[in-house]
C-alpha positions as CSV (number, residue, x, y, z in Angstrom):
1,M,2.2,-11.5,-16.0
2,P,-1.0,-10.1,-14.5
3,P,-2.4,-6.8,-15.8
4,K,-1.4,-3.6,-13.9
5,T,-3.8,-2.5,-11.2
6,S,-5.5,0.8,-12.0
7,C,-6.5,3.3,-9.3
8,P,-10.2,3.8,-9.2
9,V,-10.0,7.5,-8.0
10,T,-8.2,10.5,-9.4
11,A,-5.6,12.4,-7.4
12,A,-8.1,15.3,-6.9
13,Q,-10.8,12.9,-5.6
14,F,-8.3,11.4,-3.2
15,A,-7.1,14.7,-2.0
16,E,-10.6,16.0,-1.5
17,K,-12.3,12.9,0.0
18,A,-9.6,10.7,1.8
19,E,-9.5,11.0,5.5
20,P,-6.8,10.3,8.1
21,L,-6.7,6.6,9.3
22,R,-6.6,5.5,12.9
23,I,-3.8,3.0,13.3
24,S,-3.3,0.9,16.5
25,I,0.3,-0.2,17.2
26,N,0.6,-2.3,20.4
27,G,-2.5,-0.7,21.7
28,Q,-1.5,2.9,21.0
29,E,-3.7,4.8,18.7
30,M,-2.0,6.9,16.1
31,L,-3.2,8.9,13.1
32,A,-1.9,8.3,9.6
33,E,-2.3,11.5,7.6
34,V,-3.4,11.8,4.0
35,K,-0.3,12.4,1.8
36,A,0.7,13.1,-1.8
37,F,4.2,11.6,-2.1
38,S,7.0,13.2,-4.0
39,T,7.0,10.2,-6.4
40,G,3.5,11.2,-7.7
41,S,1.8,8.4,-5.7
42,F,-0.7,9.1,-2.9
43,G,-1.9,7.4,0.2
44,W,-1.2,7.8,4.0
45,Y,1.8,8.5,6.1
46,L,2.5,7.9,9.8
47,N,5.6,8.9,11.7
48,G,5.9,8.5,15.5
49,K,7.4,6.7,18.5
50,T,6.0,4.3,21.0
51,V,7.2,1.9,23.7
52,I,7.1,-1.9,23.3
53,T,7.8,-4.3,26.1
54,V,10.4,-7.0,25.4
55,D,11.2,-9.5,28.2
56,G,9.7,-7.1,30.8
57,K,11.8,-4.2,29.6
58,A,10.5,-1.1,27.9
59,V,12.0,-0.6,24.4
60,S,11.5,2.7,22.6
61,V,10.7,2.3,18.9
62,Q,10.4,4.7,16.0
63,I,7.6,4.2,13.5
64,G,7.7,5.2,9.9
65,M,4.9,3.9,7.7
66,N,3.7,4.6,4.2
67,M,0.5,3.2,2.8
68,T,0.4,3.8,-0.9
69,V,-2.7,3.4,-3.0
70,V,-1.9,0.8,-5.6
71,G,-1.8,2.4,-9.1
72,S,-1.9,5.9,-7.7
73,K,1.3,7.0,-9.5
74,E,-0.5,6.5,-12.8
75,A,-3.9,7.8,-11.6
76,A,-5.5,10.6,-13.6
77,R,-4.5,14.2,-12.6
78,E,-7.2,16.8,-12.9
């Protein structure tokens, strides 16, 4: 089994230096916000809605996306 990946930044460094990420979904720009998750991990979170065309028809979709920094749950807390 490969060794566990460690997070190269502390929780405090991430909270201070991480910036929101611009995400494009079907051409619509959205902003994923910096987030400390209740699990102790940290990363980015995006929640929103957009419209996607399927067979010429507009379909409304809800978006929920978490991007978690690998190893962040075990990252040093300052």
